[in-house]
N, C-alpha and C positions, 0 to 999 in steps of 0.2 A: 288664768287669766278673763276675768269677768268684764261682758261685750254685750251692752243694750244697743239695739237693730230699732230704728223708728222707721216704721212706714213699711205695710206689710203686701205689697204688690209684687211686682217683677222683681226690681233689684234687692225690694229687702226680705223677700223670699228665700231670693237665691243667696245673698251675701248670708243673712241669717244661718240656711242649712251647708254653704260650704266650712263657715269660717267655726262651726260647729267639730265639721267632720277634721277639721286642721287643731283640734284642739280645745279651742277655747270654749268657756260656757257663756251660750248665747240666751237670752230672753229678747221676744222679739216684741213690738208694742203698735198697735193701731187703735183707730176712733170705732172701727168697726167690732159690735162683739159677734156679730155673726162671720167675721172673716176669722177673726180669735179661735171660737168654738170650732170650726172647720181644721185649721193648723193644727189646734188639739189634737186633732182627731189623724192625721196625717196627711190633708188635702188642702194644698194648695188654690188660692183661688183664682189662678192663671195657670195655664197651660203652659209645661215646660219638660220635656224630655229628662226622665230619672227623677224630677225635683223630690214627688211626693215621698219618692223611695230613702232618699236624703234625711226627708223629713222624718220621716218615721227613724230610723236608725240614730240620730239624734236625740230623737225624743226618749227611745224605748235607752239609749244608754246613758241617757241624767246629763245632758249636757245639752239641751233645746228645750226653750219653753214659751209659750206665747200669751198675754196679757192685755189687756185694754189698759190697765193702772198706770199712768206712767210714772208716775211719783215710788212704787214700789219697783218698777222695771230697774227705773235709775238710782236707784239708792244705792246701791252695791258695787256697780258698774264702775270699772278702770275706764273706759269709754263708750262714748253714745256716738256712735253712726248711721248720721241721717240718711234716708234712702226714701223719702219719700218721693212719691211720682208728683212731676208739676202738670197739674192740668191744662190742656189744651184744647180750645174751641175751637168751630168748624174752619175759622180762619188763621189756625195755627198759633194763634195769640198764647202765650202760658199766663197762668193765675200765679206772679210770683208772690205775691202776696200770702196766698196761702202758707207756702211752704216756710217764707219768712217766719210769720205768724209761729208757725210748729215749731221752730227751732228756738224764738223766745221763749215760747214757752217751757221748753227743755231747760235754757238757759238759766231763766227762774228757778229752777229746784236741782242742780248742780251746785258744785262744789269747786273748790281752786286744785282741789286734788283728779279730778278727771279731766277728760278731753275731749270735743268734740270733733268728729269728722264730718265733712259736709260731702255727696257724693248724688245729691239731687240735682238735677240739669236746671241750672242756676246762670242769668248774666254775670259775665265779667261787674266786678265791682262789690257782688253779694256778701263776700269774707269782708271787706272794710266793714260794710253794715254792722253785720253780725260782730266783731270785734268794739265797734263804737257801743254798743247794746251792751256789750258786756263789761267794759271801762265804766259804763253809765250806771249799772246794776250794780259798782264798787266788787266786781270780780278779777280773776284773771285768769282764766280757763282757758288755757293753749287750741286753737284752733288749725284745723290739716283742711284743705280742700282737695279731695282725691277724684277726681269725674268718672264716672262710673262708662266703661268699655264694653256692654255686653252686648250680644245678638241675641235674638229669641230663635230658639232651638238648640241653642250650642252655649247659652251660657254657663253651664256649671264646669265644662271643658276650659274656656273663656277666664274665669274665677279664678279657678284651680293652677292654670298654667298661663298667664299672661303673657304678651309679648315683655313689658315693662308696667312698673305701675307708677303713674304720675302725682307726687306725692309735695303741696302747696304751703308750706308754712313759714311765720315772718321771722324767727331767728331762729339759733342752733338749738336754742332751749326746748322751743317747739319739737328741732325734728329728735332730738332727742327721748321726749317723751314719748313720741309716735314710733320711733325706731323697733320696740320689742313686739307690736301689734303688726307693723308689716312681716316682721321678720317671720312671721307663720306661714305666709305666701312666698312659695319660691321663686322671686322672679325679680330681676335692676330694678329698684327703686331709682327715679331721677328727682334731686330735690332741684324744688325752684321757690319766688317767690306767690304768695295767693293770686294775685292778677294773672301772673303770667301760667299758671298750672287751669285759672277759668278760663282764658282765651286760647290755649292747646286745647279744650274740649271743641270751641266756636270755632276753632281754624281748621278740626280732622273734620267735625263734620260738614263744614263748608265745603271744603275742600271736594268730599266725596261724590256732595252732591251739585259741585261744578264740573265732575267729572261725570257723573251720571248725565246730567244735563247735554255738557261738550258731545258726548257718544252719542245722541241718540237725535240732536241735530244732525250731526254727521250722517249718520242712517237713514234722514230724510233725504238729505241727496242722493245717497248709495241707493233707494228706491226708485229716486225720479231720474238714476242715469245709469242705472243695469250691473251698478256695482254692488259688492257683498257686504252688509259692514261688518261680518264676522270676521273674512281677510283682510279687511282695512284694520279690524281690534288688535287679531294676530299680529300683521305690521308694526303695527303701534307697539305693543307691548315686548316685543321682540328686541325694541330697541333700548340701550341699556341704561338710558335717560329716563327712562320711564319705566319697565322692567314689569316682569310677566304678573304678578298682582295689585298692578292698577284696577280701580274700578272704571274697565273702560268695554262691559260687556252692554251690548244694544239689546234693548229691551224695555219694561215699562219704567212709569215716572216715578219717582221717590215718592213713598206714599207712610202714611202712620204716624208722620207729625215730629218725630223725634229730629230727622235733618232739617226741617224747614223750621224747627223750633230755634235751631241756632243761627241760622240764614236771617232768621226776622230777630233776633236779639243783637247780631250786628249791623243790623239796617238802622233798627234802634237808637241805636248806640252811635251810628252814623249823623243821625239827626240829632240828635244831644250835642255830638262834639262837633258838625260843621266837617265832617270830612267824605269827601267823596265814595260811594261805595258804587258805583253804577254797574260792574261786572255781578256783583250778588244781586242786584234788584235784576239784574236778566239772569241769570240764573231761574229765581223765581217764577219767572215769567215765561222762559222755554217750558218747565214743567209743568206749567200750568195746563199748556198749549197741548203738550204730550199727551196728558191726559183724556184728550179726549182720541187718541188712536183707533183702542180698541173702538169703540162706541162709532166712530167715523167708519174704517173698516167694516163694520158688519151691517151698516147704512149702504154703504156703498157695493157690498158683496147682493143684500138681500135686494135692493131697487126701494124696500117697503118693510118698517118693520109692524103694519098692523096686523094681526094675524097670525103671525109667526111663531115658532116653536123655537127657542132658542135654548142648550145647552151650556152650562158653564161648570166646568171643572175647577176647583177651588175657590172660596169665600172665602178666608179671611187674608188679613194687609199682605201676608209672606207665608209660605209653608212654613211646616212643623208649630204654628199656633193654633189656637184657637179664638184668637182676638179678632171679631169683627168690626171694633169701632175703627175708624178712617178706611175700613176697606174701598178702592175704587170700585170691587168687584159689586158692594153694595149700591154704589152710587150710579153705575151704570146700567145696573140691573132696576134700579128705578125708574130711568129714564124709557129703556124697553116698554116697563109695564105700561108708564105715563103713554106710550104710543102704540097701545095695542099688542103688544107679543105676549107669550106665554113663558116662562121660565122655569127650565129645570136646572136645580144645582145639585150638585156632590162634591164633599167635603169630608175627608175622614175622621178629619178633626170635630166637626160637629154635628151633634145626634138629635140638635133640635133647633128651632130658632126662636126668636125674639118674637111679641106678639104683633111689633110695630112691622115685621118680615114677612110673617106668615102668609098676608093677602095679595103678596106680590112674587113669591115664587113657591117651588114647591121641592122638597128636600127627601133626595132619591136614596136607596140603599148602597148602590154603585154606581160607575160610571156610564156601563154598558145602557144601566135604566136612564142614566138622562140623556144619551145619545139617543136611543132609539124613536125613532119618530121624528126627532129634530130636524128644523130647515139648516140648522147651524151648529157650529161646537165650538166656544170659547174656551180657551185654556188658558186658566192665571196665575193662579196660587197653587196649582194643583202639582203633589210632589209626586213624577213618575218615577213607579214599581216596577221592575223585570216581571214581576208576577202578575200583574194587572195590563201594561205594555199591550203583548197581543190583543188583548180580548177589546182593548180600546180602538186600536187601528184595522179591528178586525169590523167593529159596532161603525169605525167613520166608512168604511168603504162599503158596509151595506146600505149608506144614507142615498136616495133617490137623487139626490144631487149635494155630491158633499162638500161641504162650506168648511174651513176650519181656520180659525182665528187665534193663531198660537204666538202672544206675543214675545215672550222671551226664547221661541224657538225650541221647545222641549221635544217637540216629533219633529226636527226637519232632518232629520235623515232617514226616519222613515215613511215621509208624507212630501217633502218641499219637492219629489221629481217625482213623484205619480202626475201620468196627465189628467189623470178622472178626478182628480181632487182638486179645489178651489185653494192652494193655501196661503195664506198670510201669516208674514213674521216682521217686526222690526228692523228694517234697513236690507233686506232682498228684495228687489223689484220682482 
């Protein structure tokens, strides 16, 4: 089975590597010649545990290759799988036209013996636009929308063992065409119309975003009234109508753009269709307000940020990645710097800083170096490790006046009850 995967960022790289492992002959394409050269040497442009090794394995076994030549890559492919990353600006507004433009380029060189799978994050109604373009081009190319469900740091496991696969096709012929491809992935396939598949992605991310905003608002009440939001969360998850896997753990605001992008898609659709979306608008407003939690607690605890030294553990928008874009850590560090603070930072996945960040923080080789002689420690996306935990705790206890801002409560058991430490975490007064 020959497969072309278009767009070599996180989704495309994982899809290419995993499908080659599952037995397909895969060619990955991207506009960036530099990215293609890296991939052909077994190096992904984005960090994901185990991904480089999987790419190298696919290349060595002759099932995986990469090219910038779109025509050559699609020529003999039975399926063309669209995995372009949808660009998002600083306000979470997506550049949908970019991805649709790439899809139209692919359609122009495809034939009626090939099928098109779309997994890029696009607003509901996009498949209908693509189908209209195919019809106007005089072609009969079947289209399936299958929304991605990967998570940075655990993407390979999730791709190979998904809870289910959502597959949106227009008719039974489309279903029969794509069934052989999906049969390579051991999972239950839920078939539906394309619009339902598109909407299922919006609904999932909007639900997760709503859950995060909800528990963080409850956490604010807990802080004010002396309750513990983690105890409240445990009570909620024990309720059978909610369940233990619910997104109800107090902590940081959602970041990175993915959840906000889908909420914004639905809000935009509500404006187009005249549909009320008061709750979704409130989710974004609540989340934006909660983004200030770390900055505000740091300011409250230090009184003034001028001439203070602040240690930040974890720079990426979530642990297990090397992605600094849209990281709230970078945002609040810029504010600290603007108010006269010196910042020392540590992140195991960041070995060097981009030029625009070198002047606002100093990268250290260990958490202990960052903590030493600091006035405050902020634990952001740091991935807690047993081998490092004791050293961090000792370093904190050796501070002159220990202050710890631990949004997600990673060190709550070790530090919260120490009377010598000012310890702040979301949802605990």
